[in-house]
C-alpha positions in Angstrom: 158.3 144.6 101.2 156.8 142.8 104.2 160.1 142.8 106.0 160.6 146.5 105.3 157.1 147.3 106.7 157.6 145.2 109.9 161.0 146.8 110.6 159.5 150.2 110.0 156.7 149.5 112.5 159.1 148.3 115.1 161.3 151.4 114.7 158.2 153.6 115.0 157.0 151.9 118.2 160.5 152.3 119.8 161.4 155.7 118.4 158.2 157.8 118.9 157.8 157.2 122.7 161.5 157.9 123.2 161.1 161.2 121.2 158.0 162.2 123.1 159.1 161.4 126.6 162.8 162.1 126.2 165.1 161.3 129.1 167.6 158.5 129.1 165.9 156.6 126.3 166.3 159.5 123.9 169.9 160.1 124.9 170.7 156.4 124.4 169.1 156.5 120.9 171.0 159.6 119.9 174.3 158.1 121.3 173.6 154.9 119.3 172.9 156.8 116.1 176.2 158.7 116.5 178.3 155.6 117.4 176.8 153.3 114.7 176.3 155.9 112.0 180.0 157.1 112.2 181.1 153.4 112.2 179.1 152.6 109.1 180.5 155.6 107.3 184.1 154.9 108.2 183.7 151.2 107.4 182.2 151.6 104.0 185.4 152.4 102.1 187.5 149.8 100.3 190.4 150.0 102.9 188.0 149.0 105.6 187.5 150.3 109.1 190.0 152.8 110.5 189.9 153.3 114.3 191.8 156.7 114.2 189.4 158.2 111.7 186.4 156.9 113.7 187.7 158.5 116.9 188.5 161.8 115.1 184.9 162.2 113.8 183.3 161.1 117.1 185.6 163.6 119.0 184.6 166.4 116.6 180.9 165.6 117.2 181.4 165.6 120.9 183.2 169.0 120.9 180.4 170.3 118.7 177.7 169.2 121.1 179.4 170.0 124.4 181.3 173.2 123.8 180.1 176.8 123.2 179.2 177.9 119.7 182.0 180.5 119.9 184.5 177.7 119.3 182.7 176.4 116.2 185.2 177.9 113.6 188.2 176.5 115.7 186.6 173.1 115.9 185.9 172.9 112.1 189.4 174.1 111.2 191.0 171.7 113.7 189.0 168.8 112.0 190.2 169.9 108.6 193.9 170.0 109.8 193.7 166.6 111.4 192.1 165.0 108.3 194.9 166.5 106.1 197.5 165.2 108.6 195.9 161.7 108.2 196.2 162.2 104.4 199.8 163.2 104.6 200.9 160.4 106.9 198.9 157.6 105.2 198.6 156.4 101.6 195.1 155.0 102.5 193.7 158.6 102.8 193.2 160.2 99.4 192.1 163.8 98.8 188.6 162.4 98.0 188.5 160.6 101.3 189.5 163.8 103.2 186.8 165.8 101.4 184.1 163.1 102.1 185.2 162.7 105.7 185.0 166.4 106.3 181.6 166.9 104.7 180.2 163.9 106.6 181.6 165.0 110.0 180.1 168.5 109.5 176.7 167.2 108.4 176.4 164.4 110.9 177.7 166.5 113.7 175.2 169.3 113.1 172.5 166.6 112.9 173.2 165.3 116.4 173.5 168.9 117.7 170.3 169.8 115.9 168.4 166.9 117.5 169.4 168.1 121.0 168.7 171.7 120.4 165.3 171.1 118.8 164.4 168.8 121.6 164.9 171.7 124.1 161.4 172.7 122.9 160.1 169.3 123.6 159.7 165.9 121.9 156.6 167.1 120.0 158.6 169.4 117.8 161.1 166.6 117.0 158.2 164.3 116.1 157.1 166.9 113.5 160.5 166.5 111.7 160.3 162.7 111.9 156.8 162.7 110.4 157.9 165.0 107.5 161.0 162.9 106.7 159.8 159.4 107.3 156.2 159.7 106.0 157.7 161.3 102.9 160.1 158.3 102.6 157.3 155.8 103.1 154.9 157.7 100.8 157.6 157.8 98.1 158.3 154.1 98.4 154.7 153.0 98.1 153.7 155.6 95.5 156.8 154.6 93.4 156.1 150.9 94.0 152.5 151.1 92.6 152.6 154.0 90.2 156.3 154.7 89.4 157.2 154.8 85.7 159.8 157.5 85.2 163.2 157.2 86.9 164.1 160.1 89.2 167.9 159.7 88.8 169.0 156.4 87.4 172.7 157.1 87.9 172.4 157.6 91.7 169.3 155.6 92.7 167.8 153.5 89.9 164.8 152.3 91.9 163.5 155.8 92.7 160.9 157.4 90.5 159.6 160.9 89.8 156.1 159.7 90.7 157.4 158.3 94.0 159.2 161.6 94.8 156.1 163.7 94.1 153.8 161.3 96.1 156.2 161.3 99.0 156.4 165.1 99.0 152.6 165.5 99.0 151.9 162.8 101.6 154.8 163.8 103.9 153.9 167.5 103.7 150.2 166.9 104.4 150.9 164.6 107.3 153.4 167.0 108.8 151.1 170.0 108.5 148.1 168.1 110.0 150.2 167.2 113.0 151.5 170.7 113.3 148.0 172.2 113.0 146.5 170.1 115.8 149.5 169.5 118.1 152.1 172.3 117.6 150.3 175.5 116.8 148.3 175.4 120.0 151.6 175.4 121.9 152.5 178.8 120.5 156.2 178.1 119.8 156.0 179.1 116.2 153.3 180.4 113.8 151.0 178.4 111.5 152.9 180.0 108.5 156.2 178.7 109.9 154.8 175.1 110.0 153.3 175.5 106.6 156.7 176.5 105.2 158.5 173.7 107.1 155.9 171.1 105.9 156.5 172.1 102.4 160.3 172.3 102.6 161.2 169.3 104.8 159.9 166.5 102.6 161.8 167.9 99.6 164.8 168.2 101.8 164.4 164.6 102.8 164.4 163.5 99.2 167.6 165.4 98.6 169.1 163.8 101.7 168.1 160.3 100.5 169.7 160.9 97.1 172.8 162.5 98.7 173.5 159.4 100.8 172.8 157.3 97.8 175.5 159.3 96.0 178.0 158.5 98.8 177.1 154.8 98.5 177.7 154.9 94.7 181.0 156.6 95.3 182.1 153.7 97.6 180.4 151.1 95.4 178.2 149.7 98.2 174.5 148.9 98.3 173.8 149.7 101.9 175.8 151.3 104.8 174.9 148.4 107.1 172.4 145.6 107.8 171.2 146.6 111.3 167.6 147.0 110.1 166.2 144.2 107.9 164.7 145.6 104.7 166.2 149.1 105.4 169.9 148.6 105.7 172.0 150.4 108.4 171.5 153.5 110.5 172.6 155.8 107.7 170.3 154.1 105.3 167.3 154.6 107.6 168.1 158.1 108.8 169.5 159.7 105.6 166.5 161.9 105.0 166.1 162.7 108.7 169.7 163.9 108.8 169.1 166.6 106.2 165.7 167.5 107.5 167.0 168.0 111.1 169.7 170.4 109.9 167.4 172.4 107.6 164.7 172.7 110.3 167.2 173.9 112.8 168.2 176.5 110.3 164.6 177.6 109.8 164.0 177.7 113.5 167.1 179.8 114.3 166.3 182.2 111.4 162.8 182.8 112.9 164.3 183.3 116.4 166.8 185.8 115.1 164.1 187.7 113.3 162.0 187.8 116.5 165.0 189.1 118.5 165.6 191.9 116.0 
């Protein structure tokens, strides 16, 4: 647990300033998350790392980020066709792999895109998502460690408990709302009710994200996606909840903006 805490503190000291000030530091972190995260996913299967698949997913993410949204359907369909071609031409690619690769590329691509779009409002808004996701994660860990008795889902993640999930949700939600109340509401970007909704939804979303990536690990029979962060695993292990939270928050944000426009 000591190693996990030390690593978490180091990541916080590096990540929060980069999120707040932005610039080249943030771009390098996002680039690193994309490059390493995709590598961890491609490398986790029994057949080992596949350079072609790695480049296909990275190329899709790049097109998603740097092209207009009018091409979104074309990009997604092109990704699907390419993955099926890989399945047709190689025995190493099963239909399960194609499905998993497609889902991961969509989810991770929209995460990277979401970070950049949310950051257009400023680093303070992105910090709100980080607080909701990571404080929930930390709260769930410590609540489960000291008070956990009932397993949340033994099949997917045997160490997680119901008590931990509830504690993480409450602690993460309260922390996010306090931050929003004192930092974000005065900026006038969104209403207090919006942040109350987001503070309630995002910690739960983070728990779902955590379990979802655990499900992927069980599918590929691995404990962690990587070992970059001692006590935490790899990039995908550390940012699994943040991935889902970013996509969901972007959806909430866009829904509010569309309502305002109409």
